N, C-alpha and C positions, 0 to 999 in steps of 0.2 A: 227570564221567566222562572227557570229552575231555582235560581238563588232566592227569588221572591217567595216561592212556595216553601223553601226551607226555612225562611225567616218566620213565616206564619206557623210552621210546625213546632217551632221552639216554644217551650212552655216557660212562663215567667217563674222565677225562683220561688216566690212566695206561694204560687199555686202548686208547684212541685212539693214544697215543704208541707203544705196542707194536705195534699193527696197522700203522701207518705204517712203523715200523722194519723189520718183517718184509717188507713190500713192497719197501723199498729194498734189503734184504739179498738178496731173491730176484732182483731186477734185477741186482745186483752179481755174484751167483753165475752167473747166466745169461751175463753178459758174460765171465766167467772161463772159460766153456766147460762148466759143469756143467748137467746136465739135471734140472730139478725134476720129481719124480715124484709128490709129495704135499705138502700144506701143512695145518697145524693138525689133525693126526691125533690123535684121541682114542683112547686104549687104556686101558680101565678108568678109573681116576682120573687117569691121567697124560696128558700131551700132548706130541707131538713137533712142533716149530715147522715145520721143513722136512725133507723127505727128498729127497735128490738122488742122482744117479748120475753117475759119471765112469769111463769104461772099464769094468772089471769090479769096481768098488768101489761099494758102497751106503753113502751118507753120511747120518748123522743129524745135523742142524744145529740147535743152540740159538742163538736170536737174543736178544741183550741190547741194549736201547735205553735211552740215558740222555740227558738234556738237556745234561749236562756231566760232567766227571770230578772234580768237587769232593769226592766221597766215594769216589774210587778208580775203578779200571778196571771196566767192566761185566762182563768175564769173571770177575772175582773173586766175583761172585754165584753162579757155578757151583761151589758148594761140594760137599763130600763127599755130603751128603744129596741134592742136586740131581743129581749124577752117578749115584747109585744109582737114582733115579727114572727118569732118562733111559735107563740100561742096562736096567732092568726093562721100560720101554715098548718099547724096541727089540727085545728078545727076544720079547715078546708079539706085536709086529707081525710079526716074521719067522715065528713059529709059526702065527699066525692066517692068514697069506697063503701058508704053505708055501714060503717063500723060503729058498734056500741060496746066497747070493752068495759068490763066492770070497773076497772081502774086505769088511769093514765098517770104518767109521771114524766117530769122533765129532768134529765141528768146532764151534767157537763163532764167531759173527759179532757183532762189536761195532759198534753204530751210535751215534755221539756227535754231538750238536749239531743245530742247525736246518739249517745247510748241512753235512750230515753227513759226518763222517770215518768211513769204513767199514774195519774191519780183519777179515780172515779168518784165524782161527787154525786151521790144519789139524792134525788129530790132537791136539786139545786135551786129550783124556784117553782112557784105555782102558776096556774093559768092567769095571764094578765091581759089588760086591754079591754076589760068589760065583757070578755067572752065567758059564756056559761055552758056547762054540759046540759044538753037539751033532753036527755033521756032519764 
């Protein structure tokens, strides 16, 4: 039984890599002057990696972590389907918390390598999937 419990406690390598990348991205964004207001927010089946604030803009941040760029830039993984999911999650988050920020923005942070190179792509995409700001 003890061995079985230890097996469940082990974290998959890709999950550990993602978690470490998110922590590095958070530190990077804080140093850039953004205030982190939430992390790993579950909204239905979707998840928002980081939610930040800068002045009067609420920023939904998707973090993509890769060991290398052998298969392309990490931001390339934020395809149309992923952008729709992030848009849906953001709209549900705003409705659930009754928030009406003057501006919202979707950013992508790429974390690449062990000594990570971190790239912050501001305004990486706009609201997608037919969603509209209702206020």
